[in-house]
C-alpha positions in Angstrom: 0.0 0.2 0.0 1.2 3.3 -0.8 1.9 6.0 1.8 -0.4 8.8 1.8 2.1 11.6 0.7 2.6 9.2 -2.4 -1.0 9.3 -3.3 -2.6 12.1 -5.5 -4.7 14.6 -4.5 -8.4 14.7 -6.1 -7.4 17.9 -8.0 -4.4 15.8 -9.4 -6.6 13.1 -10.3 -9.2 15.1 -11.9 -6.6 17.1 -14.1 -5.0 13.8 -15.2 -8.5 12.4 -16.0 -9.2 15.6 -18.0 -6.1 15.3 -19.9 -6.7 11.6 -20.9 -10.3 12.6 -21.8 -9.0 15.5 -24.2 -6.4 13.2 -25.7 -9.2 10.4 -26.3 -11.4 13.0 -27.9 -8.5 14.2 -30.0 -8.0 10.6 -31.2 -11.4 10.2 -32.4 -10.8 13.4 -34.4 -7.8 11.7 -35.9 -9.9 8.5 -36.6 -12.7 10.8 -38.3 -9.8 12.6 -40.6 -8.0 9.3 -41.5 -11.5 8.0 -43.0 -12.0 10.9 -44.8 -8.3 11.0 -46.6 -7.6 10.3 -50.0 -5.9 7.0 -51.0 -3.9 5.7 -53.9 -4.1 4.9 -56.4 -5.7 8.6 -56.6 -9.2 8.4 -57.7 -9.7 4.7 -57.3 -13.0 3.7 -55.6 -13.2 2.2 -52.1 -13.1 -1.5 -51.5 -16.6 -3.1 -51.6 -18.4 -2.4 -48.3 -15.8 0.3 -47.2 -18.2 3.1 -47.6 -20.8 1.3 -45.3 -18.1 0.7 -42.9 -16.8 4.2 -42.8 -20.1 5.7 -42.2 -20.8 3.5 -39.3 -17.5 4.2 -37.8 -18.1 7.9 -38.2 -21.3 7.6 -36.5 -19.8 5.7 -33.7 -16.9 8.4 -33.5 -19.6 11.0 -33.1 -21.3 9.1 -30.3 -17.9 8.6 -28.5 -16.9 12.3 -28.6 -20.4 13.3 -27.3 -19.7 10.7 -24.4 -16.3 12.0 -23.8 -17.9 15.6 -23.6 -20.5 14.5 -21.2 -17.6 13.1 -18.8 -15.7 16.3 -19.2 -18.8 18.1 -18.2 -19.5 16.1 -15.3 -16.1 16.5 -13.9 -16.3 20.3 -14.5 -19.8 20.7 -12.9 -18.8 18.4 -10.0 -18.5 21.4 -7.8 -22.0 22.8 -8.4 -23.6 19.6 -7.1 
């Protein structure tokens, strides 16, 4: 068991959690950007089923970003409860 002085404060825990939530949200933006990218050979069609898969992933990414925003809001709003 860690000694008390080695444990983080709640403020540190909250700060780190928000940092990770921000990183996760940014990663979802990267997923979205990659799925919108051009590919080579330039102008070639997507493989069969790729458009449907990309559309589904884009929907999921939107949902994940929304949930991340909810989590961040909960941490920011905690002091108002």
